[in-house]
C-alpha positions as CSV (number, residue, x, y, z in Angstrom):
1,M,-22.0,-3.2,39.9
2,I,-22.4,-0.6,37.2
3,R,-20.5,2.6,37.6
4,M,-22.6,5.8,38.3
5,D,-21.5,7.4,34.9
6,E,-22.7,4.3,33.1
7,L,-25.9,4.3,35.1
8,I,-26.6,7.9,34.0
9,R,-25.8,7.0,30.4
10,L,-28.3,4.2,30.5
11,M,-30.9,6.5,31.9
12,K,-30.3,9.0,29.1
13,E,-30.6,6.3,26.4
14,L,-33.8,5.1,28.0
15,E,-35.3,8.6,27.9
16,D,-34.4,9.0,24.3
17,Q,-36.1,5.8,23.3
18,L,-39.2,6.4,25.3
19,V,-40.3,9.5,23.4
20,V,-41.0,7.3,20.3
21,C,-44.0,5.7,22.0
22,M,-47.3,7.3,21.0
23,R,-49.4,5.4,23.7
24,C,-51.6,4.1,20.9
25,G,-52.4,0.9,22.6
26,M,-51.6,-1.5,19.7
27,C,-49.5,-3.5,22.1
28,Q,-52.5,-4.1,24.3
29,A,-54.2,-6.1,21.6
30,V,-51.3,-8.6,21.1
31,C,-49.9,-8.9,24.7
32,P,-50.5,-12.5,26.0
33,L,-50.0,-11.3,29.6
34,Y,-52.6,-8.5,29.2
35,A,-55.0,-11.0,27.8
36,E,-54.9,-12.9,31.1
37,T,-54.8,-10.1,33.6
38,G,-56.5,-7.1,31.8
39,R,-54.1,-4.8,33.7
40,E,-52.6,-1.8,32.0
41,S,-49.4,-2.1,34.1
42,D,-48.9,-5.5,32.5
43,V,-48.9,-4.3,28.9
44,A,-46.0,-2.5,27.2
45,R,-47.7,0.9,27.0
46,G,-48.3,0.8,30.8
47,K,-44.7,-0.2,31.5
48,L,-43.4,2.5,29.2
49,A,-45.5,5.1,31.0
50,L,-44.1,3.8,34.2
51,L,-40.5,4.3,32.9
52,D,-41.2,7.9,32.0
53,G,-40.8,8.6,35.7
54,L,-38.2,6.0,36.4
55,M,-35.6,8.3,37.8
56,K,-38.0,9.5,40.6
57,S,-39.6,6.1,41.1
58,M,-36.3,4.3,41.2
59,F,-35.2,6.1,44.3
60,S,-38.7,6.1,46.0
61,D,-39.8,2.5,45.1
62,P,-37.1,0.6,43.2
63,E,-38.5,-2.8,44.3
64,G,-42.0,-1.9,43.0
65,V,-40.7,-0.7,39.7
66,G,-38.5,-3.7,39.3
67,K,-41.4,-6.1,40.0
68,R,-43.6,-4.5,37.4
69,L,-40.8,-4.5,34.8
70,N,-40.0,-8.2,35.4
71,K,-43.6,-9.1,34.9
72,C,-43.1,-9.5,31.2
73,L,-42.5,-12.5,28.9
74,L,-40.1,-10.5,26.6
75,C,-41.9,-12.3,23.8
76,G,-41.7,-9.3,21.4
77,S,-45.3,-9.3,20.4
78,C,-45.6,-5.6,21.2
79,S,-42.4,-4.7,19.3
80,S,-43.4,-6.7,16.2
81,N,-46.8,-4.9,16.1
82,C,-45.8,-1.4,17.1
83,P,-46.6,1.2,14.3
84,S,-44.0,3.5,15.8
85,G,-41.2,0.9,15.8
86,V,-40.6,1.2,19.5
87,K,-37.8,-1.2,20.5
88,V,-39.7,-2.4,23.6
89,I,-37.5,-5.4,24.4
90,D,-34.3,-3.2,24.3
91,I,-35.9,-0.6,26.5
92,F,-37.1,-3.2,29.1
93,I,-33.7,-4.9,29.2
94,K,-31.9,-1.5,29.8
95,A,-34.4,-0.6,32.4
96,R,-33.9,-3.8,34.3
97,A,-30.1,-3.2,34.1
98,I,-30.7,0.3,35.7
99,I,-32.9,-1.1,38.5
100,T,-30.4,-4.0,39.2
101,A,-27.5,-1.5,39.2
102,Y,-29.2,0.6,41.8
103,S,-30.8,-2.1,44.0
104,G,-28.5,-5.1,43.3
105,L,-29.3,-8.7,42.5
106,N,-31.0,-10.8,45.0
107,P,-28.7,-13.5,46.6
108,A,-30.2,-16.4,44.7
109,K,-29.8,-14.8,41.3
110,R,-26.3,-13.6,42.1
111,I,-25.3,-17.2,42.9
112,V,-26.8,-18.6,39.7
113,L,-25.8,-15.8,37.3
114,Q,-22.4,-14.6,38.7
115,G,-21.3,-17.7,40.5
116,M,-22.4,-20.4,38.0
117,L,-23.8,-19.3,34.6
118,S,-21.0,-16.8,33.8
119,H,-18.4,-19.5,34.4
120,P,-19.1,-22.1,31.6
121,K,-16.7,-24.8,32.8
122,L,-18.1,-24.7,36.4
123,F,-21.7,-24.5,35.1
124,D,-21.1,-27.6,32.9
125,R,-19.6,-29.5,35.8
126,L,-22.5,-28.7,38.1
127,M,-25.1,-29.7,35.6
128,E,-23.3,-32.9,34.9
129,W,-23.4,-33.7,38.6
130,G,-27.1,-32.7,38.6
131,A,-27.8,-35.2,35.9
132,K,-26.2,-38.0,37.8
133,F,-28.1,-37.5,41.0
134,Q,-31.5,-36.2,39.7
135,K,-33.1,-39.6,39.8
136,L,-33.0,-39.4,43.6
137,F,-35.3,-36.4,43.5
138,I,-37.6,-36.9,40.5
139,S,-40.2,-39.4,39.4
140,P,-41.3,-40.0,35.7
141,V,-44.9,-39.0,34.9
142,N,-45.3,-39.2,31.1
143,E,-43.2,-41.7,29.2
144,I,-44.1,-40.4,25.7
145,I,-43.3,-36.8,26.4
146,G,-40.5,-37.8,28.8
147,T,-41.5,-35.5,31.7
148,S,-40.9,-36.0,35.4
149,C,-42.2,-34.4,38.6
150,S,-40.5,-33.6,41.9
151,R,-40.4,-36.2,44.7
152,I,-39.8,-33.5,47.2
153,V,-41.8,-30.4,48.1
154,S,-40.2,-27.5,46.2
155,P,-41.6,-24.0,45.5
156,L,-40.1,-24.2,42.0
157,L,-40.9,-27.7,41.0
158,S,-43.9,-29.0,43.0
159,D,-46.5,-28.1,40.4
160,R,-44.5,-28.8,37.3
161,H,-44.0,-31.7,34.8
162,F,-40.5,-30.9,33.7
163,L,-38.0,-32.4,31.3
164,P,-35.0,-33.8,33.3
165,L,-31.3,-33.1,32.4
166,A,-29.9,-35.4,29.7
167,Q,-27.7,-38.2,31.2
168,K,-25.0,-37.1,28.8
169,P,-24.9,-33.5,27.6
170,F,-24.0,-32.8,24.0
171,H,-20.6,-31.2,24.9
172,Q,-19.6,-34.7,26.2
173,V,-21.0,-36.5,23.1
174,V,-19.3,-34.1,20.7
175,P,-16.8,-31.8,22.5
176,F,-15.4,-30.1,19.4
177,L,-15.8,-30.0,15.6
178,N,-13.6,-28.4,12.9
179,T,-14.4,-29.9,9.5
180,A,-14.2,-28.7,5.9
181,G,-17.2,-29.5,3.8
182,K,-17.3,-30.0,0.0
183,S,-19.8,-27.2,-0.4
184,G,-17.1,-24.6,0.3
185,I,-19.2,-23.1,3.0
186,R,-18.3,-23.3,6.7
187,A,-20.8,-22.8,9.5
188,A,-19.9,-22.2,13.2
189,F,-22.5,-24.0,15.4
190,F,-23.6,-22.4,18.6
191,T,-25.2,-25.0,20.8
192,G,-27.0,-23.1,23.6
193,C,-27.5,-24.2,27.2
194,L,-30.9,-26.0,26.9
195,I,-30.0,-27.9,23.8
196,D,-26.7,-28.9,25.3
197,K,-28.0,-30.1,28.7
198,I,-31.6,-31.1,28.0
199,F,-32.0,-31.7,24.3
200,P,-28.7,-33.1,23.0
201,G,-30.6,-34.9,20.3
202,V,-31.5,-31.6,18.7
203,A,-27.8,-30.7,18.4
204,E,-27.0,-34.1,17.0
205,S,-29.7,-33.7,14.4
206,A,-28.4,-30.2,13.5
207,I,-24.9,-31.5,13.0
208,K,-26.2,-34.4,11.0
209,A,-28.1,-32.0,8.7
210,L,-25.2,-29.7,8.2
211,A,-22.8,-32.6,7.4
212,H,-25.4,-34.2,5.0
213,H,-25.3,-31.0,2.9
214,S,-21.5,-31.0,2.9
215,I,-21.2,-27.9,5.0
216,G,-18.0,-27.5,7.0
217,I,-18.6,-27.2,10.7
218,F,-16.7,-25.3,13.4
219,M,-18.0,-26.0,16.9
220,P,-15.6,-24.6,19.6
221,K,-15.1,-26.4,22.8
222,G,-16.3,-24.8,26.0
223,Q,-19.2,-22.6,24.7
224,G,-21.1,-20.6,27.3
225,C,-24.6,-19.3,27.6
226,C,-25.7,-16.6,25.1
227,G,-26.3,-14.3,28.0
228,I,-30.0,-13.7,27.8
229,P,-30.8,-15.0,31.4
230,A,-28.3,-12.5,32.8
231,L,-29.6,-9.6,30.7
232,S,-33.2,-10.5,31.6
233,S,-32.3,-10.1,35.2
234,G,-30.4,-6.9,34.6
235,D,-27.0,-8.4,35.4
236,I,-24.8,-6.6,32.9
237,S,-21.5,-7.9,34.4
238,A,-22.4,-11.5,34.0
239,Y,-23.7,-10.9,30.5
240,R,-20.5,-9.1,29.5
241,R,-18.4,-12.0,30.8
242,L,-20.4,-14.5,28.7
243,L,-20.3,-12.2,25.7
244,N,-16.5,-11.8,25.8
245,H,-16.1,-15.6,26.4
246,N,-18.2,-16.6,23.4
247,I,-16.7,-13.9,21.1
248,E,-13.2,-15.1,21.8
249,L,-14.1,-18.7,21.1
250,L,-16.0,-18.0,17.9
251,E,-13.3,-15.8,16.5
252,S,-10.6,-18.5,16.9
253,E,-11.5,-19.9,13.5
254,K,-12.8,-18.5,10.2
255,W,-16.3,-19.4,9.1
256,D,-19.0,-18.0,6.8
257,Y,-22.2,-18.2,9.0
258,L,-23.0,-18.7,12.7
259,V,-25.9,-21.2,12.9
260,T,-28.0,-22.2,15.9
261,A,-31.0,-24.4,16.5
262,C,-32.2,-22.3,19.4
263,A,-34.6,-19.5,18.6
264,T,-33.7,-17.6,21.7
265,C,-30.0,-17.8,21.2
266,T,-30.4,-16.7,17.6
267,S,-32.5,-13.7,18.5
268,T,-30.1,-12.8,21.3
269,I,-27.0,-12.9,19.2
270,K,-28.7,-11.3,16.2
271,K,-30.6,-8.5,17.9
272,I,-29.7,-8.1,21.6
273,W,-25.9,-8.3,21.3
274,P,-25.7,-5.3,18.9
275,A,-28.2,-3.4,20.9
276,M,-26.1,-3.5,24.1
277,L,-22.9,-2.0,22.6
278,E,-23.3,1.7,23.2
279,N,-20.5,2.1,25.7
280,E,-18.1,-0.5,24.2
281,P,-14.9,0.3,22.3
282,E,-15.4,0.8,18.6
283,R,-13.3,-2.2,17.6
284,F,-15.3,-4.5,19.9
285,K,-18.5,-3.1,18.5
286,E,-17.3,-4.0,15.0
287,R,-16.5,-7.5,16.0
288,V,-19.9,-8.2,17.7
289,I,-21.8,-6.6,14.8
290,A,-19.9,-8.6,12.2
291,L,-20.7,-11.8,14.0
292,S,-24.3,-11.0,14.6
293,E,-24.9,-10.2,10.9
294,K,-23.7,-13.7,10.0
295,T,-26.1,-15.4,12.6
296,L,-29.0,-17.4,11.3
297,D,-31.5,-20.0,12.6
298,I,-30.5,-23.4,11.0
299,S,-33.7,-23.5,9.0
300,Q,-33.1,-20.0,7.6
301,F,-29.5,-21.1,6.8
302,L,-30.4,-24.3,4.9
303,V,-33.5,-23.0,3.1
304,S,-32.8,-19.3,2.4
305,V,-29.0,-19.3,2.1
306,M,-27.9,-22.8,1.0
307,K,-31.1,-23.1,-1.2
308,V,-31.5,-26.8,-0.2
309,D,-34.3,-28.3,-2.2
310,F,-37.0,-29.4,0.3
311,P,-39.7,-31.1,-1.8
312,S,-43.1,-30.9,-0.2
313,K,-44.4,-34.3,0.7
314,D,-47.2,-33.5,3.2
315,I,-49.9,-35.6,1.4
316,A,-51.6,-37.6,4.2
317,G,-51.2,-41.3,4.0
318,S,-52.1,-44.3,6.2
319,T,-48.5,-44.4,7.6
320,C,-48.1,-40.7,8.1
321,L,-47.9,-39.1,11.5
322,D,-49.8,-35.8,11.9
323,V,-47.5,-33.1,13.2
324,T,-48.4,-29.5,14.1
325,Y,-46.0,-26.6,14.4
326,H,-45.7,-23.9,17.1
327,D,-44.1,-20.6,16.0
328,S,-41.8,-19.5,18.8
329,C,-42.0,-15.8,19.6
330,H,-38.2,-15.3,19.1
331,L,-38.2,-17.1,15.8
332,K,-41.2,-15.6,14.1
333,K,-41.8,-12.2,15.8
334,S,-38.2,-11.3,16.3
335,L,-36.5,-12.9,13.3
336,G,-39.4,-13.3,10.8
337,V,-38.6,-17.0,10.4
338,F,-41.7,-19.2,9.9
339,A,-41.9,-20.7,6.4
340,Q,-38.4,-22.3,6.5
341,P,-39.1,-24.7,9.5
342,R,-42.4,-25.8,7.8
343,A,-40.5,-26.5,4.6
344,M,-38.1,-28.8,6.4
345,I,-41.0,-30.6,8.2
346,R,-42.9,-31.1,4.9
347,S,-39.8,-32.7,3.3
348,N,-40.2,-35.8,5.6
349,S,-42.7,-38.0,3.9
350,N,-43.4,-39.8,7.2
351,Y,-45.2,-36.7,8.5
352,N,-48.3,-34.7,7.5
353,L,-48.3,-31.1,8.7
354,K,-51.5,-29.8,10.2
355,E,-51.6,-26.2,11.3
356,M,-53.0,-25.5,14.8
357,P,-55.2,-22.4,15.6
358,E,-53.0,-19.4,16.3
359,P,-49.7,-21.1,15.7
360,D,-47.8,-18.0,16.6
361,S,-49.5,-17.3,20.0
362,C,-47.0,-17.3,22.9
363,C,-46.7,-20.5,24.8
364,G,-46.2,-18.6,28.1
365,M,-42.6,-19.7,28.9
366,G,-40.7,-16.4,28.9
367,G,-37.6,-17.8,30.6
368,S,-37.4,-16.5,34.2
369,F,-41.0,-15.4,33.9
370,N,-42.0,-19.0,34.1
371,L,-40.2,-19.3,37.4
372,Q,-41.5,-16.1,39.0
373,Y,-45.1,-16.2,37.6
374,Y,-45.8,-19.9,37.1
375,D,-49.5,-19.6,37.5
376,L,-49.8,-16.9,34.8
377,S,-47.3,-18.8,32.6
378,S,-49.5,-22.0,32.9
379,R,-52.7,-20.1,32.1
380,I,-51.1,-18.8,28.9
381,G,-49.6,-22.2,28.2
382,S,-52.9,-24.1,28.7
383,K,-54.3,-22.2,25.7
384,K,-51.4,-23.3,23.6
385,Q,-52.0,-26.9,24.8
386,T,-55.7,-26.7,23.8
387,N,-54.7,-25.4,20.3
388,I,-52.2,-28.2,19.9
389,S,-54.6,-30.9,21.1
390,S,-57.4,-29.6,18.7
391,T,-55.3,-30.8,15.7
392,S,-55.3,-34.5,17.0
393,A,-51.6,-34.5,15.9
394,S,-49.2,-37.1,17.3
395,V,-46.3,-34.7,17.3
396,V,-45.9,-31.0,18.0
397,A,-42.7,-29.4,16.6
398,T,-41.1,-26.0,17.2
399,G,-37.7,-24.3,16.9
400,C,-37.1,-23.2,20.5
401,P,-36.0,-25.5,23.3
402,A,-37.6,-23.3,25.9
403,C,-40.9,-23.6,24.1
404,M,-40.4,-27.4,24.0
405,M,-40.0,-27.4,27.8
406,Q,-43.2,-25.3,28.4
407,I,-45.3,-27.3,25.9
408,A,-44.1,-30.6,27.4
409,D,-45.2,-29.4,30.8
410,M,-48.6,-28.3,29.6
411,L,-49.3,-31.4,27.6
412,S,-48.1,-33.7,30.4
413,K,-50.2,-32.1,33.0
414,A,-53.2,-32.4,30.6
415,K,-52.4,-36.2,30.4
416,N,-51.8,-35.9,26.7
417,S,-49.6,-38.2,24.7
418,I,-48.4,-35.8,22.0
419,S,-44.6,-36.0,21.7
420,V,-42.6,-32.8,21.5
421,K,-39.8,-32.4,18.9
422,H,-37.6,-29.8,17.3
423,Y,-38.3,-29.4,13.6
424,I,-34.6,-30.3,12.9
425,E,-35.1,-33.7,14.5
426,I,-38.0,-34.4,12.1
427,Y,-36.0,-33.4,9.1
428,A,-32.9,-35.4,10.2
429,E,-34.9,-38.6,10.6
430,N,-34.9,-39.0,6.8
431,L,-31.2,-38.4,6.3
432,L,-28.7,-41.2,5.8
């Protein structure tokens, strides 16, 4: 539970940030949620107006305020298009922390976040057991995409076509790495929960790509979650536990860059970690900021930093597979990374890149939003599915494992046979 003095500090910070909003409505034009509901309370401007009276509303109707704040994808479309530069995501995360500090976490979230996720060893063990026994509860539905559905009636899984846990998570395949590459550059690799436990092939491809370019790799054993699920739920204590855990691990060796293949992890470490340091000791702030400044998406690292030559080979041929690319919100809107993944895809002569309509429109995942508002999430995702299918591509690629899960669900339910891949997997296919 947050102390009262810290709660007051967060409230003051929130008030200072809210005055920047001009209520111009630019966020309304780009919000994927508003496009579905047409409700002012669902767009950033409406939520910011709500937060103006948060102190009063929090005591009179904390549950109602929290519900409206949580009804957001945190996609960053509003922030990236705001003429006033309002840091909407930072504001919403702090507001959720205030509501949670006052009202407390619901029991289910407390078990998941504080009892499991914030204890990496325990979380790994539980997921490993889940992978062993999941076949008792799921049934395959789409072999090409690799999705399954629930055999039991479940409020969370009954309508979904989901990707099951990998039989062997990446941390069991490669528990630890500490190599020195001939390039003279060392990269720390942050795996991320979804890649580790659902998409270990993505991590294997990333490590293969780094090694191919003679980059030294440090991957500490026992990595934890980046903390965004806890922050999104307003659980500051679970987030801080994970932040401290990962900082200690990453600082145990010297390296030049921190690289990830997860758009959400990259955005969290690069943008959210530094934004949540106001009440931390100065020395700890310096440590986190120094780490965040060295953090890059793996495509950004290879293309923009290492200057790897990726010759364009996207001339369609009889043996080429058409691939289309989805810009994840955290990668393009938060980090401005969109050309680099495409360069890596084009370098594989077995693929021909075909752009879909609105490649940077949100897929509708939004982390916990998908769990709480699955109907809305699916309606947004179905538009993305339509855009992907319109290209007649055999493969859809992206740089975010959460987007991969949502797109797989949407394609599978539409009885589509388009496979879903990470762009690094496509690039690594051509490496020896």
